[in-house]
C-alpha positions in Angstrom: 16.4 -23.5 2.0 19.4 -25.7 2.6 20.4 -28.0 -0.3 23.1 -30.7 -0.3 24.2 -32.1 -3.6 25.8 -35.5 -3.0 28.0 -37.2 -5.5 29.9 -40.5 -5.6 33.1 -38.8 -6.8 32.8 -40.3 -10.3 36.2 -38.8 -11.4 38.0 -40.3 -8.5 39.2 -43.7 -9.8 40.8 -44.6 -6.5 37.5 -44.8 -4.6 36.1 -47.5 -6.8 37.4 -50.2 -4.5 38.0 -53.8 -5.4 35.1 -54.0 -7.7 36.1 -54.6 -11.4 35.8 -51.4 -13.4 32.5 -51.2 -15.2 32.5 -51.3 -19.0 34.6 -48.4 -20.5 34.6 -46.6 -17.1 37.9 -44.9 -17.8 36.7 -43.7 -21.2 33.6 -42.2 -19.5 35.8 -40.5 -16.9 37.9 -38.9 -19.6 34.9 -37.5 -21.3 33.3 -36.4 -18.0 36.4 -34.5 -17.1 36.0 -32.5 -20.3 32.4 -31.7 -19.6 32.4 -31.5 -15.8 36.0 -30.8 -14.7 34.9 -30.5 -11.1 32.8 -33.6 -11.3 29.1 -33.9 -12.0 27.8 -33.1 -8.5 29.7 -29.8 -8.5 28.2 -28.9 -11.9 24.7 -29.6 -10.5 25.4 -27.5 -7.4 26.7 -24.6 -9.5 23.6 -24.6 -11.7 21.3 -24.7 -8.6 23.1 -21.8 -7.0 22.6 -19.8 -10.2 19.0 -20.8 -10.6 17.9 -20.7 -7.0 19.7 -17.5 -6.1 20.0 -16.1 -2.6 17.1 -18.1 -1.3 19.1 -21.3 -1.2 22.3 -22.4 0.5 23.8 -25.1 -1.7 26.7 -27.2 -0.6 28.3 -30.5 -1.8 29.5 -33.7 -0.2 30.9 -36.9 -1.6 31.3 -40.5 -0.8 34.9 -40.1 0.2 34.0 -37.6 2.9 33.6 -38.8 6.6 30.4 -40.8 7.1 30.2 -41.2 3.3 29.4 -37.5 3.0 26.0 -38.0 4.7 26.6 -37.8 8.4 23.8 -37.1 10.9 24.7 -33.4 11.4 24.8 -32.8 7.6 21.5 -34.5 7.0 19.8 -32.7 9.9 20.9 -29.4 8.3 19.6 -30.5 4.8 16.1 -29.6 3.5 16.6 -31.1 0.1 19.2 -33.8 -0.9 20.2 -34.1 -4.5 21.7 -37.4 -5.4 24.0 -38.3 -8.3 25.7 -41.7 -8.6 26.5 -44.1 -11.3 29.1 -46.9 -10.5 29.7 -46.7 -6.8 26.3 -47.4 -5.4 27.6 -50.5 -3.7 30.1 -48.5 -1.6 27.5 -46.5 0.3 27.3 -48.1 3.8 24.0 -49.5 4.9 23.9 -47.3 8.0 24.2 -44.3 5.7 21.2 -45.5 3.7 19.2 -45.9 6.9 20.1 -42.3 8.0 18.9 -40.9 4.6 15.8 -43.0 4.7 14.9 -41.7 8.1 15.5 -38.1 7.2 13.2 -38.5 4.1 10.5 -39.9 6.3 10.9 -37.0 8.6 10.5 -34.5 5.7 13.7 -34.0 3.9 13.2 -33.8 0.1 15.2 -36.1 -2.2 16.0 -35.5 -5.9 17.3 -38.7 -7.5 19.2 -38.2 -10.8 19.8 -40.6 -13.7 21.5 -43.9 -12.7 20.7 -43.3 -9.0 17.8 -45.7 -9.5 20.4 -48.4 -8.8 21.3 -46.9 -5.4 20.4 -48.6 -2.2 18.5 -45.6 -0.9 16.2 -45.4 -3.9 15.5 -49.1 -3.8 14.9 -48.8 -0.1 12.4 -46.0 -0.6 10.6 -47.6 -3.5 10.5 -51.2 -2.2 11.2 -52.6 -5.7 14.3 -53.4 -7.8 14.0 -50.1 -9.7 15.6 -51.8 -12.7 14.9 -50.7 -16.3 14.3 -53.1 -19.1 17.5 -52.1 -20.7 19.8 -49.2 -21.8 22.1 -48.3 -24.6 24.5 -45.6 -25.7 24.4 -44.6 -29.3 24.3 -40.7 -29.2 20.5 -40.8 -29.7 18.3 -37.8 -29.0 15.9 -37.9 -26.1 12.6 -36.0 -26.3 11.2 -35.0 -23.0 7.4 -34.6 -23.0 5.7 -32.6 -20.3 2.7 -34.7 -19.4 1.7 -32.6 -16.3 2.0 -29.0 -17.4 0.3 -27.6 -14.3 2.8 -29.2 -11.9 5.3 -26.9 -10.1 8.2 -29.0 -11.5 7.2 -28.2 -15.0 6.8 -24.5 -14.5 8.7 -22.6 -17.3 9.5 -25.9 -19.0 8.4 -26.3 -22.7 5.7 -28.8 -23.6 8.4 -30.7 -25.3 12.2 -30.3 -25.5 14.9 -32.4 -27.0 18.2 -33.4 -25.5 20.5 -33.9 -28.6 22.5 -36.8 -27.2 21.8 -39.0 -24.1 21.9 -42.5 -22.8 18.8 -44.5 -23.5 16.7 -46.3 -20.9 13.5 -48.2 -21.8 10.5 -49.5 -20.0 9.6 -51.6 -18.1 10.8 -49.5 -15.2 10.3 -51.5 -12.0 9.0 -48.7 -9.7 5.7 -48.2 -7.8 3.2 -46.2 -9.7 4.3 -42.6 -9.3 2.0 -40.3 -7.3 2.5 -37.9 -10.1 4.1 -38.3 -13.5 5.5 -35.0 -14.8 7.8 -36.0 -17.7 7.9 -38.9 -20.2 10.8 -39.6 -22.5 10.8 -41.0 -26.1 14.0 -41.9 -28.0 15.0 -42.2 -31.7 14.8 -46.0 -31.4 11.2 -46.0 -30.3 11.9 -46.5 -26.6 9.8 -44.8 -23.9 10.6 -44.1 -20.3 8.9 -42.5 -17.3 11.5 -39.8 -16.7 10.0 -37.4 -14.2 8.3 -39.2 -11.3 7.1 -37.9 -7.9 6.4 -39.8 -4.7 5.9 -39.1 -1.0 7.4 -41.2 1.7 6.3 -40.2 5.2 6.7 -36.4 5.2 9.3 -36.4 2.5 8.9 -35.6 -1.2 10.9 -37.6 -3.8 11.5 -36.7 -7.5 13.3 -38.8 -10.0 14.7 -37.3 -13.2 16.2 -39.6 -15.7 18.6 -37.6 -18.0 22.1 -36.9 -16.8 24.7 -39.3 -18.1 28.2 -38.0 -17.3 29.6 -38.3 -20.9 27.0 -35.9 -22.3 26.5 -32.2 -21.6 23.0 -32.7 -20.3 23.4 -30.5 -17.2 24.5 -27.6 -19.3 21.1 -27.5 -21.1 18.8 -24.7 -19.9 15.6 -26.8 -19.8 17.3 -29.5 -17.7 18.5 -26.8 -15.3 15.0 -25.4 -15.0 13.6 -28.8 -14.1 16.3 -29.4 -11.4 15.7 -25.9 -9.9 11.9 -26.4 -9.9 12.2 -29.9 -8.4 14.3 -28.6 -5.5 11.8 -25.9 -4.7 9.0 -28.5 -4.9 10.8 -30.9 -2.6 11.4 -28.3 0.1 8.5 -28.9 2.5 9.2 -25.6 4.2 8.1 -23.7 1.1 4.6 -22.3 0.9 2.4 -24.1 -1.6 -0.6 -22.4 -3.3 -3.2 -24.7 -4.8 -5.7 -23.2 -7.3 -9.1 -24.6 -6.4 -11.1 -22.4 -8.8 -13.6 -24.2 -11.1 -12.3 -25.5 -14.4 -13.6 -23.3 -17.1 -12.9 -25.7 -20.0 -9.7 -23.9 -21.1 -6.5 -25.4 -19.8 -4.0 -22.7 -18.9 -1.4 -24.5 -21.1 -3.7 -25.0 -24.1 -1.4 -22.9 -26.2 1.5 -25.2 -25.4 -0.6 -28.3 -26.2 -1.5 -26.7 -29.6 2.2 -26.0 -30.3 3.1 -29.6 -29.4 0.7 -31.1 -31.9 0.9 -28.5 -34.7 4.6 -27.8 -34.3 6.4 -31.0 -33.3 4.9 -33.5 -35.7 4.7 -31.2 -38.7 8.3 -30.1 -38.3 9.4 -33.7 -37.8 7.5 -34.9 -40.9 8.8 -32.0 -43.0 12.4 -32.5 -41.9 12.2 -36.3 -42.5 10.5 -36.0 -45.9 7.6 -38.0 -44.6 3.9 -37.1 -44.0 3.4 -33.6 -42.5 0.9 -34.7 -39.9 0.5 -37.7 -37.7 -2.4 -39.9 -38.6 -5.3 -40.0 -36.2 
């Protein structure tokens, strides 16, 4: 499996162009250098090499490379493209967007991360604005809920896990209804967001995963790393897929996880907060 992790080169201030710097961009760069000294895309590539092992060839490219790092030869030699961008979406040439769009239609997988929802290619593939209702940064926790426990992307992922600090997005998220919703996020402020969404466009599989702001150590978290590795395997159309068509016997294979989710999460939360021990029904 040939994987390309593409990044905008977030740490490279010189490639921002003439556009005014986004709010506190330099502060984010300083923090990102501490957490991801080789830039975010290199950290993602490193974790994929570790998680996918010898079965995957993982390389990186960036916006500053020839052909915006996404030339025809590179795309032709890519089975799954992992995309991380945040503030330089506008600098990706339109002809590059069309090349990526065509390769996805032909069967290349695409994993879109975090703020990549603002990228031209994601909007081109979705046919909508892909805007969220809002966002904020206040060091809030994010709880990721596995709402499709039988999906290949959720394999080995807990029924619920918490990212201690992350940027907050909230619904409405202007996307077409996902073919499959794998993860849902809730936040301390009560916000919710569809954070793990699957689509197919032509022969290509697309997965969007929301967490991953550069000023937080999200990509160092094992559960997040598991999701990314699973999503790359799932998006690789060359991989063999086994579908269990045996009759449903009334006992979901993840019933134990569902039990833990109800009897563990709410009771621990209530006890820790001094409130009621169980959620009202």
